[in-house]
TIDREN-552729 format. One record per atom (N, C-alpha, C): x, y, z; residue in one letter; residue number from 0. Coordinates in nm, 2 decimals. Example, Ala and Ser with C-alpha at 12.3 -4.5 7.8 and 13.67 -1.06 7.14 Angstrom:
BEGIN
<r px="1.32" py="-0.57" pz="0.78" type="a" seq="0"/>
<r px="1.23" py="-0.45" pz="0.78" type="a" seq="0"/>
<r px="1.32" py="-0.33" pz="0.78" type="a" seq="0"/>
<r px="1.28" py="-0.22" pz="0.71" type="s" seq="1"/>
<r px="1.37" py="-0.11" pz="0.71" type="s" seq="1"/>
<r px="1.29" py="0.00" pz="0.79" type="s" seq="1"/>
***
This chain:
BEGIN
<r px="-2.60" py="-2.53" pz="5.46" type="m" seq="0"/>
<r px="-2.74" py="-2.56" pz="5.42" type="m" seq="0"/>
<r px="-2.78" py="-2.47" pz="5.31" type="m" seq="0"/>
<r px="-2.83" py="-2.53" pz="5.20" type="a" seq="1"/>
<r px="-2.86" py="-2.45" pz="5.08" type="a" seq="1"/>
<r px="-2.97" py="-2.35" pz="5.11" type="a" seq="1"/>
<r px="-3.06" py="-2.38" pz="5.20" type="t" seq="2"/>
<r px="-3.17" py="-2.29" pz="5.23" type="t" seq="2"/>
<r px="-3.14" py="-2.17" pz="5.31" type="t" seq="2"/>
<r px="-3.02" py="-2.16" pz="5.37" type="n" seq="3"/>
<r px="-2.99" py="-2.05" pz="5.46" type="n" seq="3"/>
<r px="-3.01" py="-1.92" pz="5.38" type="n" seq="3"/>
<r px="-3.07" py="-1.82" pz="5.44" type="g" seq="4"/>
<r px="-3.10" py="-1.69" pz="5.37" type="g" seq="4"/>
<r px="-3.22" py="-1.62" pz="5.43" type="g" seq="4"/>
<r px="-3.25" py="-1.51" pz="5.37" type="t" seq="5"/>
<r px="-3.37" py="-1.43" pz="5.40" type="t" seq="5"/>
<r px="-3.47" py="-1.44" pz="5.29" type="t" seq="5"/>
<r px="-3.60" py="-1.45" pz="5.31" type="y" seq="6"/>
<r px="-3.70" py="-1.47" pz="5.21" type="y" seq="6"/>
<r px="-3.82" py="-1.38" pz="5.24" type="y" seq="6"/>
<r px="-3.88" py="-1.33" pz="5.13" type="n" seq="7"/>
<r px="-4.01" py="-1.27" pz="5.15" type="n" seq="7"/>
<r px="-4.12" py="-1.36" pz="5.10" type="n" seq="7"/>
<r px="-4.24" py="-1.35" pz="5.15" type="f" seq="8"/>
<r px="-4.35" py="-1.44" pz="5.11" type="f" seq="8"/>
<r px="-4.48" py="-1.36" pz="5.10" type="f" seq="8"/>
<r px="-4.57" py="-1.41" pz="5.01" type="v" seq="9"/>
<r px="-4.70" py="-1.35" pz="4.99" type="v" seq="9"/>
<r px="-4.79" py="-1.47" pz="5.01" type="v" seq="9"/>
<r px="-4.90" py="-1.45" pz="5.08" type="y" seq="10"/>
<r px="-5.00" py="-1.57" pz="5.10" type="y" seq="10"/>
<r px="-5.14" py="-1.52" pz="5.08" type="y" seq="10"/>
<r px="-5.22" py="-1.61" pz="5.03" type="s" seq="11"/>
<r px="-5.36" py="-1.57" pz="5.01" type="s" seq="11"/>
<r px="-5.45" py="-1.70" pz="5.00" type="s" seq="11"/>
<r px="-5.58" py="-1.68" pz="5.01" type="l" seq="12"/>
<r px="-5.68" py="-1.78" pz="4.99" type="l" seq="12"/>
<r px="-5.78" py="-1.72" pz="4.90" type="l" seq="12"/>
<r px="-5.82" py="-1.78" pz="4.79" type="p" seq="13"/>
<r px="-5.92" py="-1.72" pz="4.71" type="p" seq="13"/>
<r px="-6.05" py="-1.68" pz="4.79" type="p" seq="13"/>
<r px="-6.09" py="-1.55" pz="4.77" type="g" seq="14"/>
<r px="-6.21" py="-1.50" pz="4.84" type="g" seq="14"/>
<r px="-6.18" py="-1.45" pz="4.97" type="g" seq="14"/>
<r px="-6.06" py="-1.45" pz="5.02" type="y" seq="15"/>
<r px="-6.03" py="-1.40" pz="5.16" type="y" seq="15"/>
<r px="-5.90" py="-1.31" pz="5.15" type="y" seq="15"/>
<r px="-5.87" py="-1.25" pz="5.26" type="q" seq="16"/>
<r px="-5.75" py="-1.17" pz="5.26" type="q" seq="16"/>
<r px="-5.63" py="-1.25" pz="5.25" type="q" seq="16"/>
<r px="-5.52" py="-1.17" pz="5.22" type="g" seq="17"/>
<r px="-5.39" py="-1.23" pz="5.22" type="g" seq="17"/>
<r px="-5.29" py="-1.14" pz="5.28" type="g" seq="17"/>
<r px="-5.17" py="-1.17" pz="5.27" type="g" seq="18"/>
<r px="-5.07" py="-1.08" pz="5.33" type="g" seq="18"/>
<r px="-4.93" py="-1.11" pz="5.29" type="g" seq="18"/>
<r px="-4.83" py="-1.04" pz="5.35" type="t" seq="19"/>
<r px="-4.69" py="-1.06" pz="5.32" type="t" seq="19"/>
<r px="-4.61" py="-1.08" pz="5.45" type="t" seq="19"/>
<r px="-4.49" py="-1.13" pz="5.43" type="g" seq="20"/>
<r px="-4.41" py="-1.14" pz="5.55" type="g" seq="20"/>
<r px="-4.26" py="-1.17" pz="5.51" type="g" seq="20"/>
<r px="-4.18" py="-1.19" pz="5.61" type="l" seq="21"/>
<r px="-4.04" py="-1.22" pz="5.59" type="l" seq="21"/>
<r px="-4.00" py="-1.33" pz="5.68" type="l" seq="21"/>
<r px="-3.90" py="-1.42" pz="5.64" type="f" seq="22"/>
<r px="-3.85" py="-1.51" pz="5.73" type="f" seq="22"/>
<r px="-3.70" py="-1.53" pz="5.69" type="f" seq="22"/>
<r px="-3.62" py="-1.58" pz="5.79" type="s" seq="23"/>
<r px="-3.48" py="-1.61" pz="5.77" type="s" seq="23"/>
<r px="-3.46" py="-1.75" pz="5.82" type="s" seq="23"/>
<r px="-3.37" py="-1.82" pz="5.75" type="i" seq="24"/>
<r px="-3.33" py="-1.95" pz="5.79" type="i" seq="24"/>
<r px="-3.18" py="-1.95" pz="5.81" type="i" seq="24"/>
<r px="-3.14" py="-2.01" pz="5.92" type="a" seq="25"/>
<r px="-2.99" py="-2.03" pz="5.95" type="a" seq="25"/>
<r px="-2.98" py="-2.17" pz="6.01" type="a" seq="25"/>
<r px="-2.90" py="-2.25" pz="5.94" type="d" seq="26"/>
<r px="-2.87" py="-2.38" pz="5.99" type="d" seq="26"/>
<r px="-3.00" py="-2.47" pz="6.03" type="d" seq="26"/>
<r px="-3.10" py="-2.46" pz="5.94" type="g" seq="27"/>
<r px="-3.22" py="-2.54" pz="5.96" type="g" seq="27"/>
<r px="-3.32" py="-2.47" pz="6.05" type="g" seq="27"/>
<r px="-3.29" py="-2.36" pz="6.12" type="e" seq="28"/>
<r px="-3.39" py="-2.29" pz="6.20" type="e" seq="28"/>
<r px="-3.46" py="-2.18" pz="6.13" type="e" seq="28"/>
<r px="-3.59" py="-2.17" pz="6.13" type="l" seq="29"/>
<r px="-3.66" py="-2.06" pz="6.07" type="l" seq="29"/>
<r px="-3.72" py="-1.97" pz="6.17" type="l" seq="29"/>
<r px="-3.71" py="-1.84" pz="6.15" type="h" seq="30"/>
<r px="-3.78" py="-1.74" pz="6.23" type="h" seq="30"/>
<r px="-3.83" py="-1.63" pz="6.13" type="h" seq="30"/>
<r px="-3.96" py="-1.59" pz="6.16" type="g" seq="31"/>
<r px="-4.02" py="-1.49" pz="6.07" type="g" seq="31"/>
<r px="-4.14" py="-1.42" pz="6.13" type="g" seq="31"/>
<r px="-4.20" py="-1.34" pz="6.04" type="f" seq="32"/>
<r px="-4.32" py="-1.26" pz="6.09" type="f" seq="32"/>
<r px="-4.40" py="-1.23" pz="5.96" type="f" seq="32"/>
<r px="-4.53" py="-1.19" pz="5.98" type="d" seq="33"/>
<r px="-4.61" py="-1.14" pz="5.87" type="d" seq="33"/>
<r px="-4.67" py="-1.01" pz="5.91" type="d" seq="33"/>
<r px="-4.73" py="-0.95" pz="5.81" type="h" seq="34"/>
<r px="-4.79" py="-0.81" pz="5.83" type="h" seq="34"/>
<r px="-4.90" py="-0.81" pz="5.93" type="h" seq="34"/>
<r px="-4.97" py="-0.92" pz="5.96" type="g" seq="35"/>
<r px="-5.08" py="-0.92" pz="6.05" type="g" seq="35"/>
<r px="-5.04" py="-0.94" pz="6.20" type="g" seq="35"/>
<r px="-4.91" py="-0.96" pz="6.22" type="g" seq="36"/>
<r px="-4.86" py="-0.97" pz="6.36" type="g" seq="36"/>
<r px="-4.83" py="-1.12" pz="6.39" type="g" seq="36"/>
<r px="-4.85" py="-1.21" pz="6.30" type="g" seq="37"/>
<r px="-4.81" py="-1.35" pz="6.32" type="g" seq="37"/>
<r px="-4.66" py="-1.37" pz="6.32" type="g" seq="37"/>
<r px="-4.61" py="-1.45" pz="6.41" type="r" seq="38"/>
<r px="-4.47" py="-1.49" pz="6.42" type="r" seq="38"/>
<r px="-4.45" py="-1.64" pz="6.38" type="r" seq="38"/>
<r px="-4.35" py="-1.67" pz="6.31" type="y" seq="39"/>
<r px="-4.32" py="-1.80" pz="6.27" type="y" seq="39"/>
<r px="-4.19" py="-1.85" pz="6.33" type="y" seq="39"/>
<r px="-4.19" py="-1.98" pz="6.38" type="t" seq="40"/>
<r px="-4.07" py="-2.04" pz="6.42" type="t" seq="40"/>
<r px="-4.08" py="-2.19" pz="6.37" type="t" seq="40"/>
<r px="-3.96" py="-2.25" pz="6.35" type="g" seq="41"/>
<r px="-3.97" py="-2.39" pz="6.31" type="g" seq="41"/>
<r px="-3.84" py="-2.43" pz="6.25" type="g" seq="41"/>
<r px="-3.84" py="-2.55" pz="6.18" type="t" seq="42"/>
<r px="-3.73" py="-2.61" pz="6.13" type="t" seq="42"/>
<r px="-3.75" py="-2.64" pz="5.98" type="t" seq="42"/>
<r px="-3.64" py="-2.64" pz="5.90" type="v" seq="43"/>
<r px="-3.65" py="-2.68" pz="5.76" type="v" seq="43"/>
<r px="-3.53" py="-2.78" pz="5.74" type="v" seq="43"/>
<r px="-3.55" py="-2.86" pz="5.64" type="k" seq="44"/>
<r px="-3.44" py="-2.96" pz="5.61" type="k" seq="44"/>
<r px="-3.44" py="-2.98" pz="5.46" type="k" seq="44"/>
<r px="-3.32" py="-2.96" pz="5.40" type="d" seq="45"/>
<r px="-3.30" py="-2.99" pz="5.25" type="d" seq="45"/>
<r px="-3.31" py="-3.14" pz="5.23" type="d" seq="45"/>
<r px="-3.39" py="-3.18" pz="5.13" type="n" seq="46"/>
<r px="-3.40" py="-3.32" pz="5.09" type="n" seq="46"/>
<r px="-3.32" py="-3.35" pz="4.97" type="n" seq="46"/>
<r px="-3.29" py="-3.47" pz="4.95" type="a" seq="47"/>
<r px="-3.20" py="-3.52" pz="4.84" type="a" seq="47"/>
<r px="-3.26" py="-3.48" pz="4.70" type="a" seq="47"/>
<r px="-3.39" py="-3.48" pz="4.69" type="d" seq="48"/>
<r px="-3.45" py="-3.45" pz="4.56" type="d" seq="48"/>
<r px="-3.47" py="-3.30" pz="4.54" type="d" seq="48"/>
<r px="-3.42" py="-3.21" pz="4.63" type="g" seq="49"/>
<r px="-3.42" py="-3.07" pz="4.62" type="g" seq="49"/>
<r px="-3.54" py="-3.00" pz="4.69" type="g" seq="49"/>
<r px="-3.64" py="-3.08" pz="4.73" type="s" seq="50"/>
<r px="-3.75" py="-3.03" pz="4.81" type="s" seq="50"/>
<r px="-3.71" py="-2.99" pz="4.95" type="s" seq="50"/>
<r px="-3.79" py="-2.92" pz="5.02" type="i" seq="51"/>
<r px="-3.76" py="-2.87" pz="5.15" type="i" seq="51"/>
<r px="-3.86" py="-2.91" pz="5.25" type="i" seq="51"/>
<r px="-3.83" py="-3.00" pz="5.35" type="s" seq="52"/>
<r px="-3.93" py="-3.04" pz="5.45" type="s" seq="52"/>
<r px="-3.94" py="-2.93" pz="5.56" type="s" seq="52"/>
<r px="-4.06" py="-2.91" pz="5.61" type="f" seq="53"/>
<r px="-4.07" py="-2.80" pz="5.71" type="f" seq="53"/>
<r px="-4.17" py="-2.85" pz="5.82" type="f" seq="53"/>
<r px="-4.14" py="-2.79" pz="5.94" type="a" seq="54"/>
<r px="-4.23" py="-2.80" pz="6.05" type="a" seq="54"/>
<r px="-4.24" py="-2.67" pz="6.12" type="a" seq="54"/>
<r px="-4.35" py="-2.60" pz="6.11" type="l" seq="55"/>
<r px="-4.36" py="-2.46" pz="6.16" type="l" seq="55"/>
<r px="-4.47" py="-2.44" pz="6.26" type="l" seq="55"/>
<r px="-4.44" py="-2.34" pz="6.35" type="t" seq="56"/>
<r px="-4.55" py="-2.30" pz="6.44" type="t" seq="56"/>
<r px="-4.58" py="-2.16" pz="6.41" type="t" seq="56"/>
<r px="-4.70" py="-2.12" pz="6.39" type="l" seq="57"/>
<r px="-4.75" py="-1.99" pz="6.37" type="l" seq="57"/>
<r px="-4.80" py="-1.94" pz="6.50" type="l" seq="57"/>
<r px="-4.74" py="-1.84" pz="6.56" type="h" seq="58"/>
<r px="-4.78" py="-1.78" pz="6.69" type="h" seq="58"/>
<r px="-4.87" py="-1.67" pz="6.65" type="h" seq="58"/>
<r px="-5.00" py="-1.69" pz="6.69" type="v" seq="59"/>
<r px="-5.11" py="-1.59" pz="6.65" type="v" seq="59"/>
<r px="-5.14" py="-1.50" pz="6.76" type="v" seq="59"/>
<r px="-5.13" py="-1.37" pz="6.75" type="p" seq="60"/>
<r px="-5.17" py="-1.28" pz="6.86" type="p" seq="60"/>
<r px="-5.33" py="-1.28" pz="6.87" type="p" seq="60"/>
<r px="-5.37" py="-1.23" pz="6.98" type="a" seq="61"/>
<r px="-5.52" py="-1.22" pz="7.01" type="a" seq="61"/>
<r px="-5.58" py="-1.13" pz="6.90" type="a" seq="61"/>
<r px="-5.70" py="-1.17" pz="6.86" type="n" seq="62"/>
<r px="-5.78" py="-1.09" pz="6.77" type="n" seq="62"/>
<r px="-5.72" py="-1.08" pz="6.63" type="n" seq="62"/>
<r px="-5.62" py="-1.15" pz="6.59" type="m" seq="63"/>
<r px="-5.57" py="-1.15" pz="6.45" type="m" seq="63"/>
<r px="-5.66" py="-1.23" pz="6.36" type="m" seq="63"/>
<r px="-5.72" py="-1.17" pz="6.26" type="p" seq="64"/>
<r px="-5.81" py="-1.24" pz="6.17" type="p" seq="64"/>
<r px="-5.73" py="-1.35" pz="6.09" type="p" seq="64"/>
<r px="-5.77" py="-1.47" pz="6.09" type="p" seq="65"/>
<r px="-5.70" py="-1.57" pz="6.01" type="p" seq="65"/>
<r px="-5.73" py="-1.56" pz="5.86" type="p" seq="65"/>
<r px="-5.63" py="-1.61" pz="5.78" type="v" seq="66"/>
<r px="-5.65" py="-1.60" pz="5.64" type="v" seq="66"/>
<r px="-5.76" py="-1.68" pz="5.58" type="v" seq="66"/>
<r px="-5.81" py="-1.78" pz="5.65" type="q" seq="67"/>
<r px="-5.92" py="-1.87" pz="5.61" type="q" seq="67"/>
<r px="-6.05" py="-1.80" pz="5.62" type="q" seq="67"/>
<r px="-6.06" py="-1.68" pz="5.69" type="g" seq="68"/>
<r px="-6.19" py="-1.61" pz="5.70" type="g" seq="68"/>
<r px="-6.27" py="-1.66" pz="5.82" type="g" seq="68"/>
<r px="-6.22" py="-1.75" pz="5.90" type="t" seq="69"/>
<r px="-6.30" py="-1.79" pz="6.02" type="t" seq="69"/>
<r px="-6.28" py="-1.68" pz="6.13" type="t" seq="69"/>
<r px="-6.35" py="-1.68" pz="6.23" type="a" seq="70"/>
<r px="-6.35" py="-1.58" pz="6.33" type="a" seq="70"/>
<r px="-6.22" py="-1.57" pz="6.41" type="a" seq="70"/>
<r px="-6.17" py="-1.45" pz="6.44" type="a" seq="71"/>
<r px="-6.05" py="-1.43" pz="6.51" type="a" seq="71"/>
<r px="-6.07" py="-1.48" pz="6.66" type="a" seq="71"/>
<r px="-5.97" py="-1.53" pz="6.72" type="q" seq="72"/>
<r px="-5.98" py="-1.58" pz="6.86" type="q" seq="72"/>
<r px="-5.94" py="-1.47" pz="6.95" type="q" seq="72"/>
<r px="-6.00" py="-1.46" pz="7.07" type="e" seq="73"/>
<r px="-5.97" py="-1.35" pz="7.16" type="e" seq="73"/>
<r px="-5.85" py="-1.37" pz="7.24" type="e" seq="73"/>
<r px="-5.79" py="-1.49" pz="7.24" type="v" seq="74"/>
<r px="-5.66" py="-1.52" pz="7.31" type="v" seq="74"/>
<r px="-5.55" py="-1.56" pz="7.21" type="v" seq="74"/>
<r px="-5.43" py="-1.53" pz="7.25" type="p" seq="75"/>
<r px="-5.32" py="-1.58" pz="7.16" type="p" seq="75"/>
<r px="-5.32" py="-1.73" pz="7.15" type="p" seq="75"/>
<r px="-5.28" py="-1.78" pz="7.04" type="h" seq="76"/>
<r px="-5.27" py="-1.93" pz="7.02" type="h" seq="76"/>
<r px="-5.17" py="-1.96" pz="6.92" type="h" seq="76"/>
<r px="-5.15" py="-2.09" pz="6.90" type="e" seq="77"/>
<r px="-5.05" py="-2.14" pz="6.80" type="e" seq="77"/>
<r px="-5.11" py="-2.23" pz="6.71" type="e" seq="77"/>
<r px="-5.06" py="-2.23" pz="6.58" type="r" seq="78"/>
<r px="-5.10" py="-2.33" pz="6.48" type="r" seq="78"/>
<r px="-4.98" py="-2.40" pz="6.43" type="r" seq="78"/>
<r px="-4.99" py="-2.53" pz="6.41" type="q" seq="79"/>
<r px="-4.88" py="-2.61" pz="6.36" type="q" seq="79"/>
<r px="-4.90" py="-2.64" pz="6.22" type="q" seq="79"/>
<r px="-4.80" py="-2.64" pz="6.14" type="m" seq="80"/>
<r px="-4.80" py="-2.67" pz="6.00" type="m" seq="80"/>
<r px="-4.68" py="-2.75" pz="5.97" type="m" seq="80"/>
<r px="-4.69" py="-2.85" pz="5.88" type="s" seq="81"/>
<r px="-4.57" py="-2.93" pz="5.83" type="s" seq="81"/>
<r px="-4.60" py="-2.98" pz="5.69" type="s" seq="81"/>
<r px="-4.50" py="-3.01" pz="5.63" type="g" seq="82"/>
<r px="-4.51" py="-3.06" pz="5.49" type="g" seq="82"/>
<r px="-4.38" py="-3.04" pz="5.41" type="g" seq="82"/>
<r px="-4.40" py="-3.03" pz="5.28" type="t" seq="83"/>
<r px="-4.28" py="-3.01" pz="5.19" type="t" seq="83"/>
<r px="-4.30" py="-2.90" pz="5.10" type="t" seq="83"/>
<r px="-4.20" py="-2.81" pz="5.10" type="f" seq="84"/>
<r px="-4.19" py="-2.70" pz="5.00" type="f" seq="84"/>
<r px="-4.13" py="-2.75" pz="4.87" type="f" seq="84"/>
<r px="-4.16" py="-2.69" pz="4.76" type="p" seq="85"/>
<r px="-4.08" py="-2.73" pz="4.64" type="p" seq="85"/>
<r px="-3.94" py="-2.68" pz="4.65" type="p" seq="85"/>
<r px="-3.86" py="-2.73" pz="4.56" type="s" seq="86"/>
<r px="-3.72" py="-2.69" pz="4.55" type="s" seq="86"/>
<r px="-3.71" py="-2.54" pz="4.54" type="s" seq="86"/>
<r px="-3.61" py="-2.48" pz="4.61" type="d" seq="87"/>
<r px="-3.59" py="-2.34" pz="4.62" type="d" seq="87"/>
<r px="-3.71" py="-2.26" pz="4.65" type="d" seq="87"/>
<r px="-3.80" py="-2.32" pz="4.73" type="f" seq="88"/>
<r px="-3.93" py="-2.26" pz="4.77" type="f" seq="88"/>
<r px="-4.01" py="-2.22" pz="4.66" type="f" seq="88"/>
<r px="-3.99" py="-2.28" pz="4.54" type="g" seq="89"/>
<r px="-4.07" py="-2.25" pz="4.42" type="g" seq="89"/>
<r px="-4.02" py="-2.13" pz="4.35" type="g" seq="89"/>
<r px="-3.91" py="-2.06" pz="4.40" type="n" seq="90"/>
<r px="-3.85" py="-1.95" pz="4.34" type="n" seq="90"/>
<r px="-3.95" py="-1.85" pz="4.29" type="n" seq="90"/>
<r px="-4.05" py="-1.81" pz="4.37" type="g" seq="91"/>
<r px="-4.14" py="-1.71" pz="4.34" type="g" seq="91"/>
<r px="-4.27" py="-1.76" pz="4.27" type="g" seq="91"/>
<r px="-4.28" py="-1.89" pz="4.24" type="k" seq="92"/>
<r px="-4.40" py="-1.95" pz="4.18" type="k" seq="92"/>
<r px="-4.49" py="-1.99" pz="4.29" type="k" seq="92"/>
<r px="-4.62" py="-1.97" pz="4.27" type="a" seq="93"/>
<r px="-4.72" py="-2.00" pz="4.37" type="a" seq="93"/>
<r px="-4.74" py="-2.15" pz="4.39" type="a" seq="93"/>
<r px="-4.76" py="-2.19" pz="4.52" type="f" seq="94"/>
<r px="-4.79" py="-2.33" pz="4.55" type="f" seq="94"/>
<r px="-4.88" py="-2.33" pz="4.67" type="f" seq="94"/>
<r px="-4.94" py="-2.45" pz="4.70" type="e" seq="95"/>
<r px="-5.04" py="-2.46" pz="4.81" type="e" seq="95"/>
<r px="-4.97" py="-2.52" pz="4.93" type="e" seq="95"/>
<r px="-5.01" py="-2.47" pz="5.05" type="i" seq="96"/>
<r px="-4.97" py="-2.54" pz="5.18" type="i" seq="96"/>
<r px="-5.10" py="-2.57" pz="5.25" type="i" seq="96"/>
<r px="-5.11" py="-2.70" pz="5.30" type="n" seq="97"/>
<r px="-5.23" py="-2.74" pz="5.37" type="n" seq="97"/>
<r px="-5.22" py="-2.67" pz="5.51" type="n" seq="97"/>
<r px="-5.33" py="-2.60" pz="5.54" type="s" seq="98"/>
<r px="-5.34" py="-2.53" pz="5.67" type="s" seq="98"/>
<r px="-5.48" py="-2.53" pz="5.71" type="s" seq="98"/>
<r px="-5.52" py="-2.64" pz="5.77" type="p" seq="99"/>
<r px="-5.66" py="-2.66" pz="5.81" type="p" seq="99"/>
<r px="-5.72" py="-2.54" pz="5.88" type="p" seq="99"/>
<r px="-5.84" py="-2.50" pz="5.84" type="p" seq="100"/>
<r px="-5.94" py="-2.58" pz="5.77" type="p" seq="100"/>
<r px="-5.93" py="-2.58" pz="5.61" type="p" seq="100"/>
<r px="-5.83" py="-2.53" pz="5.55" type="g" seq="101"/>
<r px="-5.82" py="-2.53" pz="5.41" type="g" seq="101"/>
<r px="-5.67" py="-2.52" pz="5.36" type="g" seq="101"/>
<r px="-5.66" py="-2.47" pz="5.24" type="t" seq="102"/>
<r px="-5.52" py="-2.45" pz="5.19" type="t" seq="102"/>
<r px="-5.49" py="-2.31" pz="5.17" type="t" seq="102"/>
<r px="-5.37" py="-2.27" pz="5.17" type="v" seq="103"/>
<r px="-5.32" py="-2.13" pz="5.15" type="v" seq="103"/>
<r px="-5.23" py="-2.13" pz="5.04" type="v" seq="103"/>
<r px="-5.25" py="-2.04" pz="4.94" type="w" seq="104"/>
<r px="-5.15" py="-2.02" pz="4.83" type="w" seq="104"/>
<r px="-5.04" py="-1.93" pz="4.88" type="w" seq="104"/>
<r px="-4.91" py="-1.97" pz="4.85" type="v" seq="105"/>
<r px="-4.79" py="-1.90" pz="4.90" type="v" seq="105"/>
<r px="-4.70" py="-1.88" pz="4.78" type="v" seq="105"/>
<r px="-4.63" py="-1.77" pz="4.78" type="e" seq="106"/>
<r px="-4.52" py="-1.74" pz="4.69" type="e" seq="106"/>
<r px="-4.40" py="-1.70" pz="4.77" type="e" seq="106"/>
<r px="-4.29" py="-1.76" pz="4.76" type="i" seq="107"/>
<r px="-4.17" py="-1.73" pz="4.84" type="i" seq="107"/>
<r px="-4.05" py="-1.70" pz="4.74" type="i" seq="107"/>
<r px="-3.98" py="-1.60" pz="4.78" type="k" seq="108"/>
<r px="-3.86" py="-1.56" pz="4.70" type="k" seq="108"/>
<r px="-3.75" py="-1.52" pz="4.79" type="k" seq="108"/>
<r px="-3.63" py="-1.57" pz="4.76" type="r" seq="109"/>
<r px="-3.51" py="-1.53" pz="4.84" type="r" seq="109"/>
<r px="-3.48" py="-1.38" pz="4.81" type="r" seq="109"/>
<r px="-3.44" py="-1.31" pz="4.92" type="i" seq="110"/>
<r px="-3.40" py="-1.17" pz="4.91" type="i" seq="110"/>
<r px="-3.24" py="-1.17" pz="4.91" type="i" seq="110"/>
<r px="-3.18" py="-1.12" pz="4.81" type="p" seq="111"/>
<r px="-3.03" py="-1.11" pz="4.82" type="p" seq="111"/>
<r px="-2.99" py="-1.03" pz="4.94" type="p" seq="111"/>
<r px="-2.89" py="-1.08" pz="5.01" type="i" seq="112"/>
<r px="-2.85" py="-1.02" pz="5.13" type="i" seq="112"/>
<r px="-2.80" py="-0.87" pz="5.11" type="i" seq="112"/>
<r px="-2.74" py="-0.84" pz="4.99" type="e" seq="113"/>
<r px="-2.70" py="-0.71" pz="4.96" type="e" seq="113"/>
<r px="-2.82" py="-0.61" pz="4.97" type="e" seq="113"/>
<r px="-2.93" py="-0.66" pz="4.90" type="g" seq="114"/>
<r px="-3.05" py="-0.57" pz="4.90" type="g" seq="114"/>
<r px="-3.11" py="-0.56" pz="5.04" type="g" seq="114"/>
<r px="-3.11" py="-0.66" pz="5.11" type="t" seq="115"/>
<r px="-3.16" py="-0.66" pz="5.25" type="t" seq="115"/>
<r px="-3.09" py="-0.56" pz="5.33" type="t" seq="115"/>
<r px="-2.96" py="-0.56" pz="5.32" type="q" seq="116"/>
<r px="-2.87" py="-0.47" pz="5.40" type="q" seq="116"/>
<r px="-2.90" py="-0.32" pz="5.36" type="q" seq="116"/>
<r px="-2.91" py="-0.30" pz="5.23" type="r" seq="117"/>
<r px="-2.93" py="-0.16" pz="5.18" type="r" seq="117"/>
<r px="-3.07" py="-0.11" pz="5.23" type="r" seq="117"/>
<r px="-3.17" py="-0.20" pz="5.23" type="w" seq="118"/>
<r px="-3.30" py="-0.16" pz="5.27" type="w" seq="118"/>
<r px="-3.30" py="-0.13" pz="5.42" type="w" seq="118"/>
<r px="-3.23" py="-0.22" pz="5.50" type="f" seq="119"/>
<r px="-3.22" py="-0.20" pz="5.64" type="f" seq="119"/>
<r px="-3.15" py="-0.07" pz="5.68" type="f" seq="119"/>
<r px="-3.04" py="-0.04" pz="5.61" type="n" seq="120"/>
<r px="-2.96" py="0.08" pz="5.63" type="n" seq="120"/>
<r px="-3.05" py="0.21" pz="5.60" type="n" seq="120"/>
<r px="-3.12" py="0.20" pz="5.49" type="n" seq="121"/>
<r px="-3.20" py="0.32" pz="5.46" type="n" seq="121"/>
<r px="-3.31" py="0.34" pz="5.56" type="n" seq="121"/>
<r px="-3.37" py="0.23" pz="5.61" type="l" seq="122"/>
<r px="-3.48" py="0.24" pz="5.71" type="l" seq="122"/>
<r px="-3.42" py="0.30" pz="5.84" type="l" seq="122"/>
<r px="-3.31" py="0.25" pz="5.88" type="t" seq="123"/>
<r px="-3.26" py="0.29" pz="6.01" type="t" seq="123"/>
<r px="-3.18" py="0.42" pz="6.01" type="t" seq="123"/>
<r px="-3.15" py="0.47" pz="5.89" type="k" seq="124"/>
<r px="-3.07" py="0.60" pz="5.88" type="k" seq="124"/>
<r px="-3.16" py="0.71" pz="5.83" type="k" seq="124"/>
<r px="-3.29" py="0.69" pz="5.83" type="g" seq="125"/>
<r px="-3.39" py="0.80" pz="5.79" type="g" seq="125"/>
<r px="-3.40" py="0.80" pz="5.64" type="g" seq="125"/>
<r px="-3.36" py="0.70" pz="5.56" type="g" seq="126"/>
<r px="-3.38" py="0.70" pz="5.42" type="g" seq="126"/>
<r px="-3.52" py="0.68" pz="5.37" type="g" seq="126"/>
<r px="-3.61" py="0.64" pz="5.46" type="v" seq="127"/>
<r px="-3.75" py="0.62" pz="5.42" type="v" seq="127"/>
<r px="-3.83" py="0.74" pz="5.46" type="v" seq="127"/>
<r px="-3.89" py="0.81" pz="5.37" type="r" seq="128"/>
<r px="-3.96" py="0.93" pz="5.40" type="r" seq="128"/>
<r px="-4.11" py="0.90" pz="5.41" type="r" seq="128"/>
<r px="-4.17" py="0.96" pz="5.51" type="r" seq="129"/>
<r px="-4.31" py="0.94" pz="5.53" type="r" seq="129"/>
<r px="-4.39" py="1.06" pz="5.50" type="r" seq="129"/>
<r px="-4.51" py="1.05" pz="5.44" type="s" seq="130"/>
<r px="-4.59" py="1.16" pz="5.40" type="s" seq="130"/>
<r px="-4.65" py="1.22" pz="5.53" type="s" seq="130"/>
<r px="-4.67" py="1.35" pz="5.53" type="a" seq="131"/>
<r px="-4.74" py="1.41" pz="5.65" type="a" seq="131"/>
<r px="-4.89" py="1.40" pz="5.65" type="a" seq="131"/>
***
């Protein structure tokens, strides 16, 4: 499957907060997370025209503020999203995803596996320094 890989994403809605996250795709299954604590699971399918169909579930922890600016819910819940991504997930170009009650702007870019492994190795072997 052409979409197999690891990707980073940035999302935002004008006038409200945004965030970042990572997801991986292996044989049509997607698993990921964002900086706010949301987890993503779902499926993707390569289409003949190059676009990518998706069906995702966002697993939202309790009290996580939603990107649309509505009130956070006190209990964990799930949000369903489906639609079509552009070819190669837009290759870093912004596009909209319908996520009621509005739309969210998203930029997605594939992370080369070599870079991902170097980053992971640095992180797990103490290569990342923290200020005191």
